[in-house]
C-alpha positions in Angstrom: 19.2 10.7 -20.1 17.1 8.0 -21.8 19.0 4.8 -22.1 21.5 5.8 -19.3 19.7 3.6 -16.8 17.4 0.8 -17.8 14.2 0.5 -15.6 13.7 -2.8 -13.9 10.6 -4.9 -14.8 7.4 -4.0 -13.0 6.8 -7.6 -11.7 10.2 -7.6 -10.2 9.7 -4.2 -8.6 6.3 -5.2 -7.3 7.5 -8.5 -5.8 10.6 -6.9 -4.3 8.7 -4.3 -2.4 5.9 -6.8 -1.5 8.4 -9.3 0.0 10.6 -6.7 1.7 7.6 -5.0 3.2 6.1 -8.3 4.4 9.4 -9.3 6.0 9.8 -6.0 7.8 6.1 -6.1 9.0 6.6 -9.7 10.3 9.8 -8.8 12.1 8.2 -5.7 13.6 5.3 -7.8 14.9 7.7 -10.5 16.2 9.7 -7.9 18.1 6.5 -6.4 19.5 5.3 -9.8 20.6 8.7 -10.6 22.1 8.7 -7.4 24.1 5.2 -8.2 25.3 6.0 -11.7 26.4 9.2 -10.5 28.2 7.2 -7.7 30.0 9.4 -5.0 28.4 6.6 -3.4 26.4 5.6 -0.9 29.1 9.2 0.0 29.6 9.6 0.7 25.9 6.7 3.0 25.8 7.6 5.1 28.9 9.8 7.3 26.8 8.6 6.3 23.3 5.2 6.8 21.8 3.1 3.8 20.6 2.0 6.1 17.7 5.6 6.0 16.3 5.3 2.2 15.8 1.7 2.4 14.5 2.8 5.0 11.9 5.8 2.9 10.9 3.5 -0.1 10.5 1.2 2.0 8.3 4.1 3.2 6.1 5.3 -0.4 5.6 1.7 -1.5 4.8 1.7 1.2 2.1 4.8 -0.4 0.6 3.2 -3.8 0.8 0.0 -2.7 -0.9 1.9 -0.6 -3.4 4.0 -3.7 -4.4 0.8 -5.8 -4.6 -0.9 -3.1 -6.7 2.1 -3.0 -9.1 2.1 -6.8 -9.5 -1.6 -6.6 -10.4 -1.1 -3.7 -12.8 -3.0 -1.1 -10.9 -2.1 2.6 -11.2 -2.9 3.1 -7.5 -0.3 0.6 -6.7 2.3 2.7 -8.5 1.2 5.8 -6.6 1.4 4.0 -3.3 4.8 2.6 -4.1 6.1 6.0 -5.2 4.8 7.6 -2.0 6.3 4.8 0.1 9.7 5.4 -1.6 9.7 9.1 -0.9 8.7 8.6 2.7 11.4 5.8 3.1 14.1 8.2 1.8 13.2 10.9 4.3 12.9 8.4 7.1 16.2 6.7 6.6 18.0 10.0 6.3 16.4 11.5 9.4 16.8 8.3 11.4 20.5 8.2 10.5 21.1 11.8 11.5 19.3 11.1 14.8 21.4 8.1 15.5 24.6 10.0 14.8 23.4 12.7 17.2 22.6 10.1 19.9 25.9 8.4 19.3 27.7 11.7 19.7 25.9 12.4 23.0 26.6 9.0 24.4 30.3 9.3 23.4 30.5 12.7 25.1 29.0 11.3 28.3 31.6 8.5 28.4 34.7 9.5 30.4 38.1 9.1 28.7 36.4 8.2 25.4 38.8 10.2 23.3 37.7 12.2 20.2 34.5 11.3 18.4 35.1 9.7 15.0 32.9 11.6 12.6 34.2 9.8 9.5 33.3 6.4 11.1 29.8 7.7 12.1 29.1 9.2 8.7 30.4 6.1 6.9 28.2 3.9 9.0 25.2 6.0 8.2 26.0 6.0 4.5 26.2 2.2 4.5 22.4 2.3 5.2 21.4 5.5 3.4 23.1 4.9 0.0 21.5 1.5 -0.8 18.0 2.5 0.4 18.0 5.8 -1.5 19.4 4.1 -4.6 16.7 1.4 -4.4 14.0 4.0 -4.0 15.2 6.3 -6.7 15.5 3.3 -9.1 11.9 2.3 -8.2 10.6 5.9 -8.8 12.5 6.0 -12.1 11.0 2.7 -13.1 7.5 3.8 -12.2 7.9 6.9 -14.4 9.2 5.0 -17.4 7.1 4.9 -20.5 6.7 1.1 -20.3 5.4 1.4 -16.7 3.0 4.2 -17.5 1.5 2.2 -20.4 1.3 -1.0 -18.3 -0.4 0.7 -15.4 -3.1 2.7 -17.2 
């Protein structure tokens, strides 16, 4: 399998995850602040736990610090980034399945809605799942390459 896929450079990998994580964290904080200013924050947490958002913030912080660690050549950064990728793969798959289930329930509650379109729902989920999983698998592959293992000792 060697030579089939070339690993990306560690600086690119580190910067990519650093920037993506920073953008997601900033957007999450922006949404949180917006909901607070609009007075909708209490409504959001009536049926939704604050801990879900706290844990998501923590996961994205792991991605941020993992990217920073890889940029600085730290082995712990690679470990954090690999952990982040595994968690992100699980989260995106579980989230997509949950959204399909909720979409199906909402569709069933709509009168005269017609048949539920499973192919469209699955295709929509795959539009998110495939790139995220491919990106994370590529990152994990790169972090386990010989060049990365030598650079991060």
